[in-house]
N, C-alpha and C positions, 0 to 999 in steps of 0.2 A: 492725682498728682498733688503734692503737698502745697501749701499757700505761698512758702517761700520761694518755691520754683515757678509757680506762675508770677509772682510778682517779679522775679528776674527775668522772666520771658518779656513781660511788660517792660520792665526797664530797658532791656535790649533793644525792643522795638522803638521805644522812645529816643534812645541814643542814636539809632542810625537814621531816624527821621530828622532829628535836630541835626545830626551829621550833614545830611542832603540839604535841608533849609539852609544852613550856613553857606554851602556852595552856590545856591541859588541867590541869597542875598548878598554874598560877595560879587557875584557877576552883576547884578543888578545895580549894585553900589558904581561898579566901574562902567556901566551905560548899557549893559546887555540886558535887554527885558525879556529874553526867551523864557527863562525858568517861571517868571512871574505871569506872563501870558498864557503859559500853560498849567497855572495853577500848583505850582511846585513850591510856593513860598508858603503853603498852606501847613498848619499843624496837624492836619488830619492824616493819620497813618495810612489811610486807605489809598490815596493819591501817591503815596510813596513805596509802599512795601511790594516786594517780590517775593510769590509764594515759596519758592524753594529756598533763597537766600535768606528771608527775613522770618520764615515760620520753620519749614521743614528741617532744615540743617541745624539751627539753633535748638530745636525740640529734641532731634536726635541726639545732639551733644549731651543735653541735659538728662535724658532717659538714659544714656549710656554711663553716666556718671564721669563724663570727660572732665578734668580740671581745666581745660581751655573752652572757653565760650565765645563765638563770635558770630557774626551775620552781616548782612548788608541790604541796602535798599536799592530801588531802580536808581540808575545814576541820574543826576538833574542834567538836562541839557542846556548848553550855552554855546555862543558863538564868539570867539575871541575877537574876530574882527569888528564886532560892535563896541568893543573897550574903547571909550573916549579918554579914561584914566589909566595911567601906568601901562601903556600898551606892551612894554618889554617885559614887564613884572606880571602882568594882569592874571596870566594863566596860572602862574605859579601861586600868586594870591589866592585865587579861586580855589585852587586844589590845596592849598594849606590851611583853608578856612574850615573844612571838614574836620580833621584831626584837632584843630585848635578848639573846635566846639566840644569835642570828647574831652580834651585835658580841662577845658573850663567846667564841664559837668563834674569831673574828678575832684577839681578843688573846691567846688561847691559842698559836696558829699563829705570830703575831708575835713571842711570847716565845721559841718554838723557833728561829726565824730568827735572831733576835738573839743567842742562845745556841749557833748552829751549830757555830762554831768549838771551843768549849769541848765540847759532845757529839759533835764529829766527823761531824756529818751530812753526807750527799752532797749534791752539787749538785743531783741529780734531785730529792731530797726536798724540799730548800730552794724550788727552783723550783715544785714541786707545792704546797708550803705557801704561797708568795706567791699562787699562783692561788686556793688556798682562802680565802685572807684577802680578795682581791678579791671572789670570789663570795659571802661571807656580808657584807661591807659593802654591795655590790650588792643582796642580796636584803633586807636590812634596810632599806635607803633606799626600795626599791621597794615594799616592804609598809607603808611610813609615807607613802605618797601618800595624801592624804585624799579617796580617790574609793571609793565603795563598790565592791566587798565588801572591799576592802583594810583592813589594820588601823587605818591611818591615819584612817579615817571615824570609828572609833569613839573615838579618842584626841582628835582636833580639838574636837568638842562641849565637852569639858570644859575646854578652853583659851580658848574664846570667851566674850564678855559674854553673858548670858541672852537678850537678843534675837535675836543672830546665831545663837546656838546653836540656839534654836527653829526659826529659817528654816532652818538648816543640816540639821535633824533632818528637816525635811520632803522636802529633796533626798535626804537619805540613805535614807529610808524608800521613796521612789519607786523607786530604784535596786535597794534589796534585795528589791523585789517583783517587780524586772525584771531578774534576774540575767545573763542573756544580754546584754541592751542595756548594763548595768553593765561586763561585762568588754569588750565592744566599744568602749565610751568609753573605758577604762582602756588597752587596747592602742593605740588611735589616739593619744591624749594623751601616752602614753608613748614611743612610736615618733617622733612628730612634734615633741614639746615637751620631755619630761623625760629621754629617754635620753642625750642629749649632756651635759647638766649633771650628772646622777646619774653617769655614767661617769667624767667628770672630776674630781668629789667623791671618787668611789671611788679612784681612781688617787691623789689627793692623800693622802687618809687612810692607804692602803695603805704610800706611801714614808714618810709620818709614823711609822707605826706601826713599820715594820722598820728606821728609822734610815737611811735611804737619802737 
């Protein structure tokens, strides 16, 4: 395996770890210590990684030459009934914290790319940074798709009128009780519906961020 591929896998692992840590820190900020007590605020990847979603699937995508790279870690546990701050918006805040962390990573590496001449960064590092930007933007948008168990399914209800939100909650509850079916629906819709538009939007925002 080429060094850049290894570096990209490491970047993916750290990106999903930071994503999950952000969920945990957000929940802890709101008053729920569940993630903290279970050691999920740690930067140690081993406490967050899922063998299939964090290693096997990303590795397969890289080896197969897929233009799309994504992965996931074990979901961070939290109990919304423990929230002492923003009880109405708390769950949405915790859910959005993960994608927000990915956007933050993308902004940091975009800044490095823009300052590459001043910092005298190598072309290899710049190329890897662009890949990391695309990876994190893609992860953010993927997780914001409003289909359970993705983060977007917890954000969307707070943006809908009450009647629609209640109907959506029934849809969400069903899929959260049938996680396997939910993941199958996510994969199907993403492959056949969302992958192309999200990839194009990812490319557009990446070029916008790096000033290309």
